[in-house]
N, CA and C atoms of all chains as a GROMACS GRO file, in nm:
protein
  636
    1MET      N    1  11.268   6.363  13.784
    1MET     CA    2  11.215   6.487  13.711
    1MET      C    3  11.220   6.478  13.547
    2GLU      N    4  11.128   6.532  13.462
    2GLU     CA    5  11.108   6.484  13.338
    2GLU      C    6  11.228   6.610  13.298
    3LYS      N    7  11.307   6.588  13.195
    3LYS     CA    8  11.413   6.686  13.141
    3LYS      C    9  11.302   6.802  13.080
    4GLY      N   10  11.369   6.935  13.101
    4GLY     CA   11  11.277   7.031  13.001
    4GLY      C   12  11.377   7.039  12.870
    5HIS      N   13  11.343   7.092  12.770
    5HIS     CA   14  11.368   7.075  12.632
    5HIS      C   15  11.430   7.233  12.598
    6ASN      N   16  11.515   7.272  12.532
    6ASN     CA   17  11.551   7.404  12.479
    6ASN      C   18  11.542   7.389  12.313
    7LEU      N   19  11.407   7.408  12.269
    7LEU     CA   20  11.419   7.381  12.122
    7LEU      C   21  11.411   7.525  12.023
    8THR      N   22  11.481   7.647  12.087
    8THR     CA   23  11.483   7.758  12.010
    8THR      C   24  11.587   7.744  11.902
    9LYS      N   25  11.690   7.660  11.909
    9LYS     CA   26  11.771   7.630  11.770
    9LYS      C   27  11.712   7.563  11.674
   10ILE      N   28  11.668   7.412  11.712
   10ILE     CA   29  11.615   7.329  11.616
   10ILE      C   30  11.479   7.382  11.552
   11LEU      N   31  11.387   7.420  11.619
   11LEU     CA   32  11.297   7.469  11.543
   11LEU      C   33  11.297   7.606  11.444
   12SER      N   34  11.413   7.650  11.446
   12SER     CA   35  11.436   7.806  11.364
   12SER      C   36  11.433   7.787  11.206
   13SER      N   37  11.478   7.679  11.163
   13SER     CA   38  11.476   7.663  11.009
   13SER      C   39  11.336   7.599  10.989
   14TYR      N   40  11.255   7.604  11.088
   14TYR     CA   41  11.125   7.541  11.007
   14TYR      C   42  10.981   7.651  11.061
   15SER      N   43  11.029   7.758  11.146
   15SER     CA   44  10.932   7.856  11.169
   15SER      C   45  10.893   7.956  11.077
   16LYS      N   46  10.970   7.987  11.003
   16LYS     CA   47  10.900   8.099  10.895
   16LYS      C   48  10.795   8.006  10.834
   17GLU      N   49  10.786   7.890  10.759
   17GLU     CA   50  10.729   7.839  10.711
   17GLU      C   51  10.610   7.793  10.830
   18ARG      N   52  10.596   7.788  10.936
   18ARG     CA   53  10.522   7.746  11.030
   18ARG      C   54  10.478   7.594  11.016
   19LEU      N   55  10.597   7.544  10.997
   19LEU     CA   56  10.582   7.381  10.976
   19LEU      C   57  10.544   7.312  11.085
   20TRP      N   58  10.494   7.168  11.061
   20TRP     CA   59  10.459   7.115  11.177
   20TRP      C   60  10.608   7.000  11.199
   21VAL      N   61  10.679   6.992  11.293
   21VAL     CA   62  10.788   6.912  11.309
   21VAL      C   63  10.770   6.797  11.388
   22ALA      N   64  10.806   6.668  11.352
   22ALA     CA   65  10.824   6.583  11.477
   22ALA      C   66  10.972   6.588  11.492
   23LEU      N   67  10.960   6.538  11.679
   23LEU     CA   68  11.101   6.554  11.722
   23LEU      C   69  11.144   6.401  11.764
   24SER      N   70  11.281   6.387  11.784
   24SER     CA   71  11.327   6.264  11.832
   24SER      C   72  11.284   6.243  11.972
   25PRO      N   73  11.302   6.118  12.046
   25PRO     CA   74  11.230   6.111  12.175
   25PRO      C   75  11.327   6.224  12.270
   26ASP      N   76  11.448   6.248  12.273
   26ASP     CA   77  11.555   6.337  12.321
   26ASP      C   78  11.515   6.485  12.294
   27LYS      N   79  11.452   6.514  12.193
   27LYS     CA   80  11.442   6.635  12.122
   27LYS      C   81  11.563   6.717  12.077
   28LYS      N   82  11.613   6.651  12.033
   28LYS     CA   83  11.742   6.720  12.000
   28LYS      C   84  11.775   6.709  11.823
   29ARG      N   85  11.651   6.634  11.773
   29ARG     CA   86  11.662   6.620  11.621
   29ARG      C   87  11.528   6.620  11.575
   30VAL      N   88  11.486   6.690  11.454
   30VAL     CA   89  11.385   6.696  11.381
   30VAL      C   90  11.373   6.579  11.295
   31VAL      N   91  11.312   6.524  11.340
   31VAL     CA   92  11.287   6.399  11.224
   31VAL      C   93  11.201   6.383  11.126
   32GLY      N   94  11.110   6.494  11.128
   32GLY     CA   95  11.014   6.494  11.037
   32GLY      C   96  10.955   6.606  11.008
   33LYS      N   97  10.886   6.658  10.916
   33LYS     CA   98  10.842   6.774  10.881
   33LYS      C   99  10.730   6.796  10.775
   34GLY      N  100  10.634   6.871  10.811
   34GLY     CA  101  10.544   6.891  10.704
   34GLY      C  102  10.447   7.033  10.709
   35LYS      N  103  10.342   7.025  10.642
   35LYS     CA  104  10.259   7.098  10.675
   35LYS      C  105  10.125   7.065  10.776
   36THR      N  106  10.143   6.913  10.792
   36THR     CA  107  10.043   6.888  10.893
   36THR      C  108  10.122   6.810  10.950
   37PRO      N  109  10.033   6.806  11.096
   37PRO     CA  110  10.094   6.675  11.200
   37PRO      C  111  10.122   6.544  11.114
   38LYS      N  112  10.034   6.496  11.058
   38LYS     CA  113  10.060   6.381  10.977
   38LYS      C  114  10.188   6.342  10.923
   39GLU      N  115  10.200   6.493  10.826
   39GLU     CA  116  10.296   6.467  10.721
   39GLU      C  117  10.428   6.451  10.822
   40ALA      N  118  10.445   6.518  10.925
   40ALA     CA  119  10.567   6.557  11.000
   40ALA      C  120  10.584   6.387  11.079
   41LEU      N  121  10.456   6.335  11.124
   41LEU     CA  122  10.477   6.227  11.182
   41LEU      C  123  10.519   6.124  11.123
   42ASP      N  124  10.465   6.088  10.997
   42ASP     CA  125  10.467   5.982  10.898
   42ASP      C  126  10.614   5.963  10.866
   43MET      N  127  10.692   6.105  10.820
   43MET     CA  128  10.824   6.103  10.806
   43MET      C  129  10.895   6.050  10.945
   44ALA      N  130  10.872   6.066  11.043
   44ALA     CA  131  10.919   6.008  11.139
   44ALA      C  132  10.938   5.890  11.151
   45LEU      N  133  10.814   5.832  11.144
   45LEU     CA  134  10.745   5.682  11.143
   45LEU      C  135  10.860   5.601  11.054
   46LYS      N  136  10.878   5.636  10.926
   46LYS     CA  137  10.950   5.571  10.786
   46LYS      C  138  11.102   5.554  10.849
   47LYS      N  139  11.122   5.668  10.930
   47LYS     CA  140  11.262   5.657  11.009
   47LYS      C  141  11.270   5.542  11.136
   48LYS      N  142  11.158   5.490  11.144
   48LYS     CA  143  11.137   5.391  11.258
   48LYS      C  144  11.168   5.489  11.406
   49ILE      N  145  11.149   5.594  11.394
   49ILE     CA  146  11.153   5.680  11.549
   49ILE      C  147  11.026   5.662  11.612
   50LYS      N  148  11.058   5.607  11.768
   50LYS     CA  149  10.942   5.565  11.824
   50LYS      C  150  10.905   5.699  11.916
   51GLU      N  151  10.749   5.703  11.903
   51GLU     CA  152  10.705   5.816  11.972
   51GLU      C  153  10.742   5.943  11.935
   52PRO      N  154  10.737   5.965  11.836
   52PRO     CA  155  10.790   6.117  11.803
   52PRO      C  156  10.683   6.194  11.865
   53SER      N  157  10.716   6.328  11.894
   53SER     CA  158  10.658   6.468  11.950
   53SER      C  159  10.608   6.544  11.836
   54VAL      N  160  10.486   6.586  11.785
   54VAL     CA  161  10.470   6.690  11.687
   54VAL      C  162  10.433   6.828  11.774
   55ILE      N  163  10.475   6.917  11.724
   55ILE     CA  164  10.456   7.073  11.739
   55ILE      C  165  10.505   7.160  11.639
   56GLN      N  166  10.417   7.231  11.621
   56GLN     CA  167  10.424   7.359  11.536
   56GLN      C  168  10.557   7.423  11.538
   57ALA      N  169  10.640   7.453  11.458
   57ALA     CA  170  10.712   7.545  11.462
   57ALA      C  171  10.686   7.679  11.420
   58ILE      N  172  10.684   7.771  11.546
   58ILE     CA  173  10.671   7.943  11.490
   58ILE      C  174  10.740   8.028  11.539
   59PRO      N  175  10.763   8.150  11.486
   59PRO     CA  176  10.878   8.224  11.511
   59PRO      C  177  10.884   8.279  11.682
   60ASP      N  178  10.788   8.289  11.691
   60ASP     CA  179  10.752   8.351  11.854
   60ASP      C  180  10.645   8.303  11.917
   61TYR      N  181  10.694   8.227  12.005
   61TYR     CA  182  10.582   8.167  12.147
   61TYR      C  183  10.534   8.253  12.208
   62SER      N  184  10.586   8.399  12.240
   62SER     CA  185  10.553   8.462  12.350
   62SER      C  186  10.436   8.530  12.312
   63GLY      N  187  10.406   8.627  12.422
   63GLY     CA  188  10.286   8.686  12.397
   63GLY      C  189  10.125   8.671  12.374
   64ALA      N  190  10.124   8.573  12.375
   64ALA     CA  191   9.997   8.501  12.353
   64ALA      C  192   9.923   8.462  12.479
   65VAL      N  193   9.790   8.464  12.488
   65VAL     CA  194   9.710   8.383  12.577
   65VAL      C  195   9.637   8.304  12.502
   66TYR      N  196   9.708   8.192  12.523
   66TYR     CA  197   9.667   8.086  12.418
   66TYR      C  198   9.507   8.024  12.425
   67SER      N  199   9.497   8.019  12.551
   67SER     CA  200   9.371   7.966  12.571
   67SER      C  201   9.242   8.033  12.552
   68LEU      N  202   9.291   8.185  12.546
   68LEU     CA  203   9.183   8.277  12.510
   68LEU      C  204   9.178   8.343  12.382
   69GLY      N  205   9.318   8.333  12.352
   69GLY     CA  206   9.309   8.395  12.208
   69GLY      C  207   9.260   8.262  12.091
   70LEU      N  208   9.309   8.150  12.113
   70LEU     CA  209   9.265   8.034  12.054
   70LEU      C  210   9.291   8.058  11.902
   71MET      N  211  10.520   6.432  14.034
   71MET     CA  212  10.641   6.419  13.944
   71MET      C  213  10.652   6.557  13.890
   72LYS      N  214  10.789   6.600  13.883
   72LYS     CA  215  10.816   6.722  13.840
   72LYS      C  216  10.832   6.740  13.689
   73PHE      N  217  10.815   6.844  13.646
   73PHE     CA  218  10.843   6.862  13.490
   73PHE      C  219  10.936   7.006  13.485
   74ARG      N  220  11.032   7.003  13.388
   74ARG     CA  221  11.097   7.120  13.394
   74ARG      C  222  11.032   7.201  13.264
   75TYR      N  223  11.010   7.313  13.245
   75TYR     CA  224  10.967   7.406  13.134
   75TYR      C  225  11.045   7.378  13.016
   76TRP      N  226  10.958   7.368  12.913
   76TRP     CA  227  11.048   7.387  12.781
   76TRP      C  228  11.078   7.529  12.749
   77LYS      N  229  11.224   7.538  12.680
   77LYS     CA  230  11.236   7.675  12.612
   77LYS      C  231  11.182   7.704  12.472
   78LEU      N  232  11.127   7.778  12.415
   78LEU     CA  233  11.084   7.805  12.301
   78LEU      C  234  11.141   7.951  12.246
   79PRO      N  235  11.145   7.970  12.093
   79PRO     CA  236  11.154   8.076  12.067
   79PRO      C  237  11.078   8.166  12.082
   80SER      N  238  11.134   8.314  12.106
   80SER     CA  239  11.060   8.415  12.108
   80SER      C  240  11.154   8.540  12.068
   81TYR      N  241  11.090   8.668  12.069
   81TYR     CA  242  11.146   8.778  12.019
   81TYR      C  243  11.258   8.785  12.115
   82LYS      N  244  11.254   8.776  12.229
   82LYS     CA  245  11.368   8.776  12.304
   82LYS      C  246  11.468   8.670  12.309
   83THR      N  247  11.466   8.604  12.231
   83THR     CA  248  11.560   8.509  12.184
   83THR      C  249  11.497   8.352  12.223
   84THR      N  250  11.434   8.374  12.367
   84THR     CA  251  11.379   8.227  12.465
   84THR      C  252  11.276   8.299  12.530
   85ILE      N  253  11.204   8.151  12.538
   85ILE     CA  254  11.062   8.185  12.658
   85ILE      C  255  11.058   8.073  12.732
   86PRO      N  256  11.068   8.061  12.843
   86PRO     CA  257  11.051   7.940  12.922
   86PRO      C  258  10.887   7.898  12.914
   87MET      N  259  10.857   7.789  12.876
   87MET     CA  260  10.718   7.768  12.896
   87MET      C  261  10.664   7.638  12.971
   88PRO      N  262  10.567   7.639  13.070
   88PRO     CA  263  10.492   7.498  13.091
   88PRO      C  264  10.428   7.399  13.016
   89ILE      N  265  10.523   7.335  12.956
   89ILE     CA  266  10.499   7.235  12.864
   89ILE      C  267  10.468   7.105  12.918
   90ILE      N  268  10.398   7.023  12.899
   90ILE     CA  269  10.405   6.884  12.909
   90ILE      C  270  10.356   6.802  12.799
   91GLU      N  271  10.422   6.693  12.755
   91GLU     CA  272  10.359   6.606  12.668
   91GLU      C  273  10.267   6.493  12.689
   92VAL      N  274  10.169   6.514  12.615
   92VAL     CA  275  10.069   6.359  12.628
   92VAL      C  276  10.143   6.255  12.529
   93VAL      N  277  10.108   6.152  12.581
   93VAL     CA  278  10.099   6.017  12.483
   93VAL      C  279   9.976   5.981  12.422
   94LEU      N  280   9.952   5.975  12.314
   94LEU     CA  281   9.843   5.940  12.248
   94LEU      C  282   9.843   5.844  12.136
   95SER      N  283   9.718   5.781  12.123
   95SER     CA  284   9.705   5.656  12.036
   95SER      C  285   9.578   5.647  11.973
   96PRO      N  286   9.558   5.617  11.873
   96PRO     CA  287   9.448   5.610  11.788
   96PRO      C  288   9.364   5.502  11.877
   97PRO      N  289   9.227   5.534  11.905
   97PRO     CA  290   9.162   5.450  11.982
   97PRO      C  291   9.136   5.316  11.905
   98SER      N  292   9.126   5.340  11.732
   98SER     CA  293   9.096   5.229  11.668
   98SER      C  294   9.249   5.146  11.633
   99GLY      N  295   9.336   5.194  11.705
   99GLY     CA  296   9.491   5.129  11.684
   99GLY      C  297   9.580   5.217  11.571
  100GLY      N  298   9.688   5.202  11.591
  100GLY     CA  299   9.777   5.302  11.501
  100GLY      C  300   9.918   5.343  11.587
  101GLU      N  301   9.955   5.433  11.528
  101GLU     CA  302  10.106   5.442  11.584
  101GLU      C  303  10.084   5.540  11.710
  102THR      N  304  10.157   5.525  11.830
  102THR     CA  305  10.168   5.646  11.936
  102THR      C  306  10.231   5.720  11.925
  103PHE      N  307  10.205   5.866  11.936
  103PHE     CA  308  10.307   5.991  11.974
  103PHE      C  309  10.292   6.062  12.045
  104ARG      N  310  10.347   6.159  12.063
  104ARG     CA  311  10.358   6.272  12.166
  104ARG      C  312  10.316   6.392  12.122
  105TYR      N  313  10.242   6.473  12.213
  105TYR     CA  314  10.183   6.581  12.163
  105TYR      C  315  10.206   6.716  12.277
  106PRO      N  316  10.317   6.778  12.248
  106PRO     CA  317  10.307   6.906  12.383
  106PRO      C  318  10.200   6.975  12.379
  107CYS      N  319  10.186   6.990  12.498
  107CYS     CA  320  10.066   7.061  12.560
  107CYS      C  321  10.109   7.182  12.657
  108LEU      N  322  10.063   7.306  12.645
  108LEU     CA  323  10.059   7.383  12.755
  108LEU      C  324   9.960   7.368  12.858
  109VAL      N  325  10.028   7.371  12.995
  109VAL     CA  326   9.956   7.372  13.118
  109VAL      C  327   9.877   7.501  13.132
  110ASP      N  328   9.746   7.525  13.116
  110ASP     CA  329   9.683   7.665  13.119
  110ASP      C  330   9.578   7.661  13.231
  111SER      N  331   9.594   7.713  13.350
  111SER     CA  332   9.468   7.711  13.420
  111SER      C  333   9.328   7.789  13.377
  112GLY      N  334   9.380   7.894  13.309
  112GLY     CA  335   9.277   8.001  13.219
  112GLY      C  336   9.203   7.900  13.147
  113ALA      N  337   9.210   7.775  13.088
  113ALA     CA  338   9.147   7.728  12.982
  113ALA      C  339   9.013   7.635  13.044
  114GLU      N  340   8.913   7.633  13.013
  114GLU     CA  341   8.799   7.573  13.075
  114GLU      C  342   8.845   7.400  13.052
  115TYR      N  343   8.866   7.390  12.904
  115TYR     CA  344   8.872   7.243  12.895
  115TYR      C  345   9.021   7.224  12.828
  116CYS      N  346   9.050   7.065  12.797
  116CYS     CA  347   9.190   7.068  12.713
  116CYS      C  348   9.143   7.089  12.588
  117TYR      N  349   9.227   7.167  12.503
  117TYR     CA  350   9.190   7.204  12.364
  117TYR      C  351   9.307   7.137  12.284
  118PHE      N  352   9.251   7.031  12.181
  118PHE     CA  353   9.342   6.983  12.082
  118PHE      C  354   9.312   7.039  11.957
  119HIS      N  355   9.395   7.029  11.854
  119HIS     CA  356   9.352   7.049  11.723
  119HIS      C  357   9.274   6.932  11.652
  120ALA      N  358   9.176   7.014  11.610
  120ALA     CA  359   9.077   6.882  11.529
  120ALA      C  360   9.133   6.824  11.419
  121LYS      N  361   9.162   6.892  11.342
  121LYS     CA  362   9.191   6.838  11.206
  121LYS      C  363   9.325   6.770  11.212
  122GLY      N  364   9.424   6.830  11.259
  122GLY     CA  365   9.592   6.768  11.247
  122GLY      C  366   9.584   6.667  11.356
  123ILE      N  367   9.520   6.640  11.478
  123ILE     CA  368   9.557   6.539  11.568
  123ILE      C  369   9.424   6.464  11.581
  124GLY      N  370   9.302   6.546  11.618
  124GLY     CA  371   9.173   6.450  11.628
  124GLY      C  372   9.164   6.377  11.500
  125ARG      N  373   9.137   6.420  11.396
  125ARG     CA  374   9.112   6.340  11.226
  125ARG      C  375   9.192   6.280  11.204
  126ASP      N  376   9.324   6.332  11.181
  126ASP     CA  377   9.439   6.296  11.078
  126ASP      C  378   9.520   6.173  11.186
  127LEU      N  379   9.542   6.195  11.313
  127LEU     CA  380   9.626   6.092  11.369
  127LEU      C  381   9.532   6.014  11.471
  128LEU      N  382   9.423   6.060  11.532
  128LEU     CA  383   9.361   5.964  11.624
  128LEU      C  384   9.256   5.912  11.559
  129LYS      N  385   9.211   5.960  11.422
  129LYS     CA  386   9.122   5.891  11.344
  129LYS      C  387   8.995   5.905  11.417
  130LEU      N  388   8.949   6.052  11.494
  130LEU     CA  389   8.806   6.047  11.506
  130LEU      C  390   8.740   6.109  11.392
  131VAL      N  391   8.575   6.105  11.413
  131VAL     CA  392   8.506   6.169  11.324
  131VAL      C  393   8.468   6.268  11.450
  132ILE      N  394   8.531   6.391  11.409
  132ILE     CA  395   8.515   6.493  11.503
  132ILE      C  396   8.384   6.564  11.499
  133GLU      N  397   8.302   6.550  11.401
  133GLU     CA  398   8.162   6.629  11.424
  133GLU      C  399   8.111   6.527  11.517
  134ASP      N  400   8.122   6.414  11.510
  134ASP     CA  401   8.056   6.300  11.629
  134ASP      C  402   8.045   6.363  11.729
  135GLY      N  403   8.125   6.438  11.772
  135GLY     CA  404   8.140   6.494  11.919
  135GLY      C  405   8.019   6.592  11.961
  136GLU      N  406   8.020   6.613  12.079
  136GLU     CA  407   7.930   6.698  12.132
  136GLU      C  408   7.970   6.849  12.091
  137ALA      N  409   7.882   6.923  12.008
  137ALA     CA  410   7.948   7.045  11.944
  137ALA      C  411   7.954   7.150  12.080
  138MET      N  412   8.040   7.240  12.076
  138MET     CA  413   8.032   7.345  12.191
  138MET      C  414   8.082   7.472  12.123
  139ASP      N  415   8.068   7.609  12.196
  139ASP     CA  416   8.120   7.719  12.142
  139ASP      C  417   8.212   7.770  12.272
  140ILE      N  418   8.324   7.796  12.187
  140ILE     CA  419   8.458   7.847  12.282
  140ILE      C  420   8.460   7.972  12.247
  141LYS      N  421   8.465   8.072  12.354
  141LYS     CA  422   8.467   8.219  12.335
  141LYS      C  423   8.621   8.267  12.384
  142GLY      N  424   8.638   8.310  12.300
  142GLY     CA  425   8.802   8.345  12.311
  142GLY      C  426   8.819   8.538  12.391
  143ILE      N  427   8.927   8.574  12.387
  143ILE     CA  428   8.978   8.720  12.478
  143ILE      C  429   8.908   8.783  12.355
  144ALA      N  430   8.900   8.796  12.267
  144ALA     CA  431   8.860   8.898  12.177
  144ALA      C  432   8.702   8.896  12.140
  145GLY      N  433   8.633   8.821  12.213
  145GLY     CA  434   8.483   8.778  12.196
  145GLY      C  435   8.464   8.688  12.080
  146ILE      N  436   8.569   8.634  11.998
  146ILE     CA  437   8.524   8.575  11.896
  146ILE      C  438   8.522   8.412  11.948
  147SER      N  439   8.367   8.378  11.890
  147SER     CA  440   8.352   8.230  11.933
  147SER      C  441   8.397   8.151  11.798
  148LEU      N  442   8.439   8.023  11.864
  148LEU     CA  443   8.478   7.916  11.773
  148LEU      C  444   8.390   7.812  11.822
  149GLU      N  445   8.374   7.716  11.741
  149GLU     CA  446   8.342   7.566  11.741
  149GLU      C  447   8.432   7.476  11.781
  150GLY      N  448   8.376   7.383  11.876
  150GLY     CA  449   8.457   7.292  11.954
  150GLY      C  450   8.383   7.143  11.951
  151TYR      N  451   8.473   7.054  11.950
  151TYR     CA  452   8.367   6.920  11.950
  151TYR      C  453   8.434   6.849  12.070
  152LEU      N  454   8.358   6.789  12.178
  152LEU     CA  455   8.394   6.712  12.266
  152LEU      C  456   8.434   6.565  12.248
  153HIS      N  457   8.530   6.494  12.276
  153HIS     CA  458   8.556   6.376  12.262
  153HIS      C  459   8.608   6.351  12.387
  154LYS      N  460   8.574   6.184  12.423
  154LYS     CA  461   8.633   6.115  12.532
  154LYS      C  462   8.761   6.043  12.492
  155ILE      N  463   8.841   6.050  12.549
  155ILE     CA  464   8.972   5.968  12.488
  155ILE      C  465   9.074   5.945  12.595
  156HIS      N  466   9.164   5.857  12.585
  156HIS     CA  467   9.277   5.815  12.666
  156HIS      C  468   9.394   5.874  12.619
  157TYR      N  469   9.455   5.926  12.745
  157TYR     CA  470   9.588   5.992  12.725
  157TYR      C  471   9.695   5.964  12.824
  158LYS      N  472   9.817   5.942  12.792
  158LYS     CA  473   9.903   5.934  12.918
  158LYS      C  474   9.987   6.026  12.911
  159LEU      N  475  10.048   6.055  13.072
  159LEU     CA  476  10.136   6.130  13.101
  159LEU      C  477  10.217   6.092  13.201
  160GLY      N  478  10.347   6.082  13.214
  160GLY     CA  479  10.428   6.079  13.310
  160GLY      C  480  10.399   5.943  13.382
  161GLY      N  481  10.329   5.838  13.280
  161GLY     CA  482  10.323   5.724  13.398
  161GLY      C  483  10.193   5.715  13.428
  162TRP      N  484  10.097   5.800  13.408
  162TRP     CA  485   9.956   5.821  13.465
  162TRP      C  486   9.902   5.793  13.311
  163ASP      N  487   9.756   5.729  13.304
  163ASP     CA  488   9.688   5.686  13.210
  163ASP      C  489   9.526   5.734  13.252
  164PHE      N  490   9.478   5.838  13.180
  164PHE     CA  491   9.350   5.894  13.201
  164PHE      C  492   9.246   5.857  13.074
  165GLU      N  493   9.112   5.872  13.111
  165GLU     CA  494   9.026   5.877  13.004
  165GLU      C  495   8.965   6.009  13.045
  166ALA      N  496   8.978   6.100  12.925
  166ALA     CA  497   8.914   6.258  12.976
  166ALA      C  498   8.850   6.314  12.868
  167GLU      N  499   8.784   6.385  12.875
  167GLU     CA  500   8.696   6.470  12.784
  167GLU      C  501   8.789   6.592  12.732
  168VAL      N  502   8.795   6.605  12.596
  168VAL     CA  503   8.902   6.655  12.535
  168VAL      C  504   8.797   6.741  12.418
  169CYS      N  505   8.838   6.890  12.397
  169CYS     CA  506   8.757   6.961  12.319
  169CYS      C  507   8.872   6.975  12.184
  170PHE      N  508   8.786   6.932  12.085
  170PHE     CA  509   8.890   6.944  11.952
  170PHE      C  510   8.832   7.071  11.869
  171VAL      N  511   8.912   7.135  11.816
  171VAL     CA  512   8.887   7.285  11.774
  171VAL      C  513   8.943   7.292  11.649
  172PRO      N  514   8.854   7.283  11.555
  172PRO     CA  515   8.887   7.305  11.393
  172PRO      C  516   9.001   7.435  11.366
  173GLU      N  517   8.962   7.520  11.426
  173GLU     CA  518   9.054   7.663  11.381
  173GLU      C  519   9.143   7.710  11.543
  174LEU      N  520   9.166   7.583  11.595
  174LEU     CA  521   9.263   7.630  11.703
  174LEU      C  522   9.404   7.674  11.639
  175LYS      N  523   9.436   7.789  11.694
  175LYS     CA  524   9.561   7.868  11.642
  175LYS      C  525   9.714   7.826  11.714
  176ALA      N  526   9.686   7.786  11.842
  176ALA     CA  527   9.771   7.770  11.935
  176ALA      C  528   9.913   7.644  11.859
  177PRO      N  529  10.035   7.665  11.879
  177PRO     CA  530  10.116   7.577  11.814
  177PRO      C  531  10.138   7.454  11.856
  178PHE      N  532  10.021   7.417  11.997
  178PHE     CA  533  10.050   7.310  12.046
  178PHE      C  534   9.926   7.277  12.111
  179GLY      N  535   9.905   7.186  12.215
  179GLY     CA  536   9.787   7.140  12.286
  179GLY      C  537   9.754   7.235  12.388
  180ILE      N  538   9.646   7.243  12.449
  180ILE     CA  539   9.648   7.324  12.566
  180ILE      C  540   9.552   7.205  12.671
  181LEU      N  541   9.627   7.196  12.788
  181LEU     CA  542   9.567   7.151  12.911
  181LEU      C  543   9.518   7.210  12.981
  182GLY      N  544   9.380   7.198  13.006
  182GLY     CA  545   9.300   7.315  13.100
  182GLY      C  546   9.222   7.226  13.207
  183ARG      N  547   9.141   7.325  13.280
  183ARG     CA  548   9.082   7.264  13.401
  183ARG      C  549   9.015   7.105  13.366
  184ALA      N  550   8.911   7.101  13.294
  184ALA     CA  551   8.828   6.983  13.294
  184ALA      C  552   8.981   6.907  13.192
  185GLY      N  553   8.954   6.784  13.234
  185GLY     CA  554   9.068   6.664  13.174
  185GLY      C  555   9.191   6.680  13.217
  186PHE      N  556   9.219   6.801  13.265
  186PHE     CA  557   9.360   6.782  13.318
  186PHE      C  558   9.367   6.822  13.488
  187PHE      N  559   9.335   6.925  13.498
  187PHE     CA  560   9.365   6.991  13.635
  187PHE      C  561   9.260   6.918  13.735
  188ASP      N  562   9.131   6.862  13.691
  188ASP     CA  563   9.092   6.789  13.778
  188ASP      C  564   9.109   6.652  13.821
  189PHE      N  565   9.203   6.575  13.754
  189PHE     CA  566   9.295   6.490  13.803
  189PHE      C  567   9.415   6.527  13.875
  190PHE      N  568   9.489   6.627  13.851
  190PHE     CA  569   9.607   6.645  13.946
  190PHE      C  570   9.600   6.780  14.034
  191LYS      N  571   9.668   6.779  14.158
  191LYS     CA  572   9.708   6.900  14.205
  191LYS      C  573   9.822   6.973  14.130
  192VAL      N  574   9.826   7.074  14.086
  192VAL     CA  575   9.936   7.099  13.981
  192VAL      C  576   9.996   7.222  14.077
  193GLN      N  577  10.124   7.230  14.074
  193GLN     CA  578  10.211   7.339  14.167
  193GLN      C  579  10.322   7.384  14.050
  194PHE      N  580  10.319   7.534  14.054
  194PHE     CA  581  10.384   7.597  13.958
  194PHE      C  582  10.525   7.634  14.050
  195GLU      N  583  10.630   7.633  14.004
  195GLU     CA  584  10.756   7.699  14.032
  195GLU      C  585  10.811   7.806  13.978
  196HIS      N  586  10.741   7.889  13.926
  196HIS     CA  587  10.771   7.979  13.812
  196HIS      C  588  10.926   7.983  13.798
  197ARG      N  589  10.955   8.071  13.909
  197ARG     CA  590  11.097   8.105  13.891
  197ARG      C  591  11.209   8.016  13.906
  198LYS      N  592  11.178   7.904  13.925
  198LYS     CA  593  11.261   7.769  13.906
  198LYS      C  594  11.209   7.719  13.748
  199GLU      N  595  11.111   7.740  13.684
  199GLU     CA  596  11.063   7.682  13.572
  199GLU      C  597  11.022   7.542  13.591
  200ILE      N  598  10.960   7.495  13.704
  200ILE     CA  599  10.918   7.362  13.723
  200ILE      C  600  10.770   7.312  13.772
  201ILE      N  601  10.681   7.274  13.713
  201ILE     CA  602  10.566   7.211  13.734
  201ILE      C  603  10.579   7.112  13.820
  202GLU      N  604  10.480   7.078  13.932
  202GLU     CA  605  10.482   6.958  13.978
  202GLU      C  606  10.321   6.901  13.983
  203LEU      N  607  10.331   6.752  13.947
  203LEU     CA  608  10.224   6.719  13.939
  203LEU      C  609  10.191   6.631  14.042
  204LYS      N  610  10.078   6.614  14.124
  204LYS     CA  611  10.045   6.500  14.208
  204LYS      C  612   9.896   6.455  14.178
  205ASP      N  613   9.890   6.330  14.178
  205ASP     CA  614   9.746   6.273  14.141
  205ASP      C  615   9.661   6.323  14.298
  206TYR      N  616   9.541   6.275  14.275
  206TYR     CA  617   9.428   6.319  14.413
  206TYR      C  618   9.450   6.186  14.506
  207GLN      N  619   9.534   6.086  14.460
  207GLN     CA  620   9.526   5.984  14.567
  207GLN      C  621   9.672   6.007  14.641
  208GLY      N  622   9.742   6.125  14.622
  208GLY     CA  623   9.837   6.194  14.671
  208GLY      C  624   9.984   6.134  14.644
  209LYS      N  625   9.998   6.018  14.527
  209LYS     CA  626  10.096   5.985  14.495
  209LYS      C  627  10.196   6.052  14.375
  210LYS      N  628  10.317   6.063  14.393
  210LYS     CA  629  10.435   6.114  14.314
  210LYS      C  630  10.464   6.033  14.223
  211LYS      N  631  10.466   6.042  14.092
  211LYS     CA  632  10.552   5.954  14.019
  211LYS      C  633  10.687   6.035  14.013
  212GLN      N  634  10.802   5.947  14.003
  212GLN     CA  635  10.903   5.998  14.008
  212GLN      C  636  10.985   5.955  13.850
   0.00000   0.00000   0.00000
């Protein structure tokens, strides 16, 4: 089974500015950040991180019908 | 293959969400990255960020895709562009049509019916916060 990840703490420093972050493969470290996915990914790749994961940090992921609210 | 929900920040401290990462690479060559996506049977298509993911990382010319209107819950219509791309997920490898949306506000991608649910039998065990995927050949990847 693929592990779940708890990103509650590690995203908190970046959520106010709604930054995009790149996460390490184990999702325990933020290895890149920026206003776009590319900025975050480039920072991670400079650190030789393999296949970083890019997601936008926001304060609250609840309450949205993402597919309909778009 | 089973996937545990991810826990993300919410006003209640945390919210478990059915998130699965897809692995993407630019068709023209370049760095591979992972893109967390919400599994959402309410979405007709898979919706990815047009500028941040499609243009900047996959190096697609977004406007070259087939243009389509996407209607939201508030009746607002957004423009999207369909592109065929390859993605990997849990050991599977697919070519799928994905809609790239310039004004997508979601903080991750969306895996919807076309391009995801049409490849997998998807079972949610919401109380246990687990999603199970089986492909239509009945194969379960461990």
